[in-house]
C-alpha positions in Angstrom: 81.1 252.0 121.0 82.5 251.8 117.1 79.3 252.5 114.5 81.0 250.2 112.4 79.9 246.6 114.5 75.9 247.5 114.2 76.8 247.4 109.7 78.4 244.4 110.7 75.9 242.7 112.0 73.0 243.9 109.7 74.8 242.7 107.0 75.5 239.5 108.3 71.9 238.8 109.4 71.0 239.8 105.8 73.5 237.9 104.0 72.8 234.7 106.4 68.7 235.6 105.6 69.6 235.9 102.0 71.0 232.4 101.9 67.8 230.7 103.9 65.7 232.1 100.9 68.1 230.3 98.1 67.3 226.5 97.2 69.6 225.0 94.5 67.9 221.8 93.3 69.6 219.3 91.7 68.5 217.6 88.4 65.9 214.7 88.4 65.0 216.2 92.3 61.4 217.8 92.6 61.4 219.7 96.1 57.5 220.6 97.3 57.1 223.8 99.1 54.6 224.4 101.4 54.1 228.1 103.2 52.2 228.6 106.9 51.6 224.5 106.2 49.7 224.9 103.2 51.0 223.6 99.8 52.4 226.3 97.6 54.7 225.0 94.1 57.0 222.5 94.0 60.6 223.4 92.6 62.1 222.0 89.8 66.3 221.7 88.9 68.2 225.0 89.8 68.2 228.2 91.4 64.7 229.3 93.7 64.2 231.2 96.1 61.8 230.9 99.0 60.6 233.3 101.8 62.4 232.9 104.6 61.1 231.8 107.8 57.2 231.5 105.6 57.9 229.1 103.2 59.7 225.4 104.1 60.5 222.6 102.0 58.1 219.6 102.7 59.2 216.4 100.9 61.8 215.8 98.5 61.7 213.7 95.4 63.6 211.6 93.5 62.2 211.6 89.9 64.5 208.8 88.1 63.0 205.5 88.2 63.0 203.0 91.0 63.4 199.4 91.9 61.7 197.5 94.3 62.0 194.3 95.6 59.4 192.5 97.5 59.9 189.6 100.0 58.5 186.0 99.3 54.9 185.8 99.6 52.8 182.9 100.1 50.2 182.5 97.4 47.6 179.5 96.8 46.9 178.5 93.3 43.7 177.1 92.0 44.7 173.5 92.7 45.2 174.3 96.4 49.0 174.1 96.6 51.2 176.8 98.0 53.8 178.7 96.5 56.2 181.7 97.5 56.6 184.0 94.5 59.0 186.8 94.6 58.3 190.2 92.2 60.2 193.0 91.1 58.7 196.3 90.4 60.4 199.4 88.1 58.4 202.4 88.9 58.6 206.2 88.8 57.1 209.6 90.6 55.5 211.4 88.0 54.0 214.0 90.4 55.8 215.2 93.7 52.9 216.7 94.7 50.5 213.6 94.5 53.3 211.2 95.9 53.9 213.4 99.1 49.9 214.1 99.9 47.8 212.0 97.9 49.6 208.4 100.1 51.2 208.6 103.2 54.0 205.9 102.5 53.4 205.1 98.7 56.3 202.2 99.0 54.0 200.4 101.2 50.8 201.1 99.4 52.8 199.6 96.2 53.8 196.7 98.3 50.9 195.8 100.0 48.9 196.1 96.6 51.2 194.4 94.2 50.7 191.6 97.0 46.6 191.3 97.2 46.8 191.6 93.0 49.6 188.8 92.8 47.0 186.6 94.8 43.7 187.5 93.0 45.9 186.3 89.8 47.4 183.6 90.9 44.3 182.4 92.6 42.7 182.0 89.0 45.1 179.4 87.5 47.2 176.0 88.3 50.3 175.5 89.4 51.1 174.4 85.4 49.5 177.8 84.3 51.3 180.1 87.1 54.7 178.1 86.0 54.2 178.9 82.7 52.5 182.0 82.0 54.7 184.5 83.9 54.1 187.0 80.6 50.9 187.0 81.5 50.7 187.7 85.1 53.2 190.4 85.0 51.0 191.7 82.1 48.0 191.8 84.7 50.1 192.9 87.4 51.3 196.0 85.4 47.5 196.6 84.5 46.3 197.0 88.2 49.4 198.7 89.9 49.1 201.1 87.1 45.3 202.0 87.2 45.8 202.3 91.0 48.8 204.1 91.5 47.8 206.8 88.6 46.5 209.1 91.2 49.4 208.6 93.8 51.4 210.3 91.1 53.5 206.9 90.6 53.5 205.0 87.2 54.9 201.2 87.4 56.9 200.5 84.3 57.2 196.9 84.8 56.4 194.2 86.6 58.3 190.7 87.2 58.1 187.6 88.4 61.4 186.8 90.1 61.0 183.5 91.7 57.9 181.0 91.9 58.9 177.9 94.8 56.4 175.1 94.4 56.7 172.8 97.9 59.6 170.3 97.9 57.3 167.4 97.4 55.8 169.0 94.2 59.1 169.7 92.9 60.2 166.0 93.4 57.0 164.8 92.0 58.1 167.7 88.7 61.6 166.5 88.5 60.7 162.4 88.0 57.8 163.8 85.1 60.4 165.9 83.8 62.7 162.7 83.4 60.1 160.6 82.3 59.4 163.0 79.5 63.0 163.0 78.6 63.2 159.1 78.8 60.1 159.4 76.1 61.4 161.8 73.9 65.0 160.2 74.2 63.4 156.4 73.3 60.9 158.0 70.7 63.9 159.6 69.0 66.2 156.5 69.3 63.2 154.2 67.7 63.0 157.0 65.0 66.9 156.6 64.0 66.4 153.1 63.9 63.2 153.0 61.7 65.0 155.8 59.4 68.3 153.5 59.0 66.5 150.5 58.3 64.7 152.3 55.6 67.9 153.2 54.3 69.5 149.8 55.0 66.5 148.5 52.6 66.5 151.1 50.1 70.3 150.4 49.5 69.9 147.0 49.1 66.8 147.3 47.0 69.0 149.3 44.8 72.0 147.0 45.1 69.6 143.9 44.1 68.2 146.2 41.3 71.7 147.3 40.2 73.1 143.9 39.9 69.6 142.1 38.1 70.1 144.9 35.7 73.8 143.9 35.4 73.3 140.2 35.3 70.6 141.1 32.6 72.5 143.2 30.0 75.4 140.2 30.5 72.9 137.2 29.9 71.7 138.9 26.2 75.2 140.3 25.3 76.0 136.9 26.1 72.9 135.0 24.2 74.0 137.6 21.5 77.0 136.4 21.1 76.4 132.5 21.0 73.2 133.6 19.0 75.9 135.3 16.4 78.2 132.4 16.5 75.5 129.5 15.9 74.4 131.9 12.9 78.0 132.0 11.5 78.5 128.1 12.1 75.5 127.3 10.7 76.4 129.8 7.5 79.3 128.4 6.9 78.0 124.7 7.5 75.4 125.7 4.5 78.2 127.4 2.2 80.8 124.5 2.4 77.2 121.9 1.9 78.7 119.7 4.7 77.2 116.1 4.6 76.1 114.0 7.0 79.7 112.2 7.5 80.9 115.5 9.0 78.5 116.1 10.8 78.3 112.8 12.8 82.4 113.5 13.1 82.0 116.9 14.1 78.9 115.6 16.9 81.6 112.3 17.9 84.2 115.3 18.7 82.0 117.1 21.0 80.5 114.5 23.4 83.7 114.6 25.5 82.6 117.2 26.7 79.5 116.5 28.7 81.0 114.5 31.3 83.4 117.8 31.8 82.8 118.9 35.4 83.6 118.0 39.1 79.6 117.0 39.7 79.6 114.6 37.1 79.7 111.3 38.8 78.5 109.1 35.6 77.7 110.0 32.2 74.2 109.3 30.5 74.7 107.9 26.9 72.5 110.1 24.5 70.6 108.5 22.3 71.5 109.8 19.3 75.2 108.8 20.0 74.9 105.5 18.1 73.0 106.0 15.5 76.0 108.6 14.8 78.7 105.8 15.2 77.2 104.1 12.7 76.7 106.5 10.5 80.5 107.4 10.7 81.5 103.3 10.6 79.5 102.9 7.6 80.9 105.9 5.7 84.0 104.8 6.5 83.2 101.0 5.1 82.0 102.4 2.3 85.0 104.0 1.5 87.3 101.1 2.7 84.5 98.7 0.1 85.6 101.3 -2.6 89.5 101.0 -2.4 89.0 96.6 -2.5 91.2 95.3 -5.4 89.7 95.0 -8.7 90.6 92.1 -11.3 91.5 93.5 -14.7 91.9 92.0 -18.0 95.7 91.5 -19.2 96.7 93.9 -22.2 96.4 90.9 -24.6 92.5 91.2 -24.6 92.3 87.3 -23.4 89.0 86.9 -21.2 90.8 83.8 -19.7 94.2 85.4 -18.8 95.2 85.7 -15.2 93.8 88.7 -13.5 95.4 91.8 -11.6 95.3 93.3 -8.9 95.3 97.2 -9.1 97.7 98.5 -6.3 95.8 100.8 -3.5 96.7 104.6 -3.2 98.8 105.0 -0.1 97.3 108.1 1.0 94.0 107.1 1.2 94.4 103.7 2.2 96.1 105.2 5.3 93.1 108.0 6.2 90.8 105.4 5.6 92.4 103.2 8.3 92.8 106.0 10.6 89.0 106.7 10.2 88.0 103.3 10.8 90.7 103.0 14.2 88.7 106.3 15.3 85.0 104.4 14.5 86.2 101.2 16.3 87.5 103.3 19.6 84.2 105.4 19.6 82.3 101.5 19.4 84.4 100.5 22.4 84.4 103.4 24.2 80.0 103.4 23.9 80.5 99.9 25.0 82.9 100.7 28.1 80.1 103.5 28.7 77.5 101.3 28.6 78.8 98.7 31.1 80.2 101.2 33.1 76.2 102.6 33.5 75.2 99.3 34.2 77.4 98.7 37.0 77.0 101.8 38.7 73.2 101.0 38.4 73.8 97.2 39.6 75.8 98.7 42.7 73.0 101.0 43.9 70.7 98.5 43.8 72.6 96.2 46.0 73.3 94.0 43.0 76.1 92.1 41.2 77.7 93.7 38.1 76.6 91.9 35.1 80.1 90.0 33.5 81.2 92.1 30.6 80.6 91.0 27.1 81.8 91.7 24.0 80.3 93.2 20.8 
């Protein structure tokens, strides 16, 4: 027998034993080692050695953060409504020894603890609080789970409510309530818009009326100032030129036709001063005519019994006097015609026949 064969066998056995004594632990992993069934130590990441045949790896743990999603659990609220709630847990193993020897199945333990804690928390709230207080529920769940799972070597980082499903009838009632609230808010917003629109329109109309009134006021003031200045200037001109009653009566007659102007004047009311003005003009021009009558003069011989001579009238003065007298007569006739028209109009309105026209 070749003596090298036993050496080869011994070398192979040594290599096999050496390989069984080496343990390479990956990063973020932890191995619990037992010696003769008793926990000895926990191997960390890297190269580790154990005693072959004496030490063995009991459990391996992943030290990274894990996510656990529980099944929908029926929970009864304070107002006796059953809702289905899904939860999501984020946990991490911090003590591999406690996770292996303090609890048999830490996943199941966390699930059952989450369900019981959730029922206790939701049981003290009504449906509306449950739907609107997710952050409070998450905080209370996390506090209870973190206190309980701490001795298990597990740290609960976050607890989130994934879904809260009320019964179908409650969903329908909630949808109707939401629609009613939306309709109410829409009606309120529409009414507010109409109110603001009317307020703005009223403010605009008010500002427009104020501006128009101010413009009319300024225009009236300017017109009054212009008329006042015109009257003052006419008054000063009249007094500066020392106008007599004849000229004033004649100007009065010139302004009378303007009283009949306008589409709404169906008849013309004769002022009481009109007759007096006509008389003044007539007397004035009649006096001028009397002054210009032919006068008798004595002869050049100086004899009192001689024949009288009629002086020749001035052509310029006689023509102007005749025109004035014609104007006065025309004005008197116009007054008479106007008075007859007024009488006829009054008689026609009363249903009586018109009076016969007389001559002045």
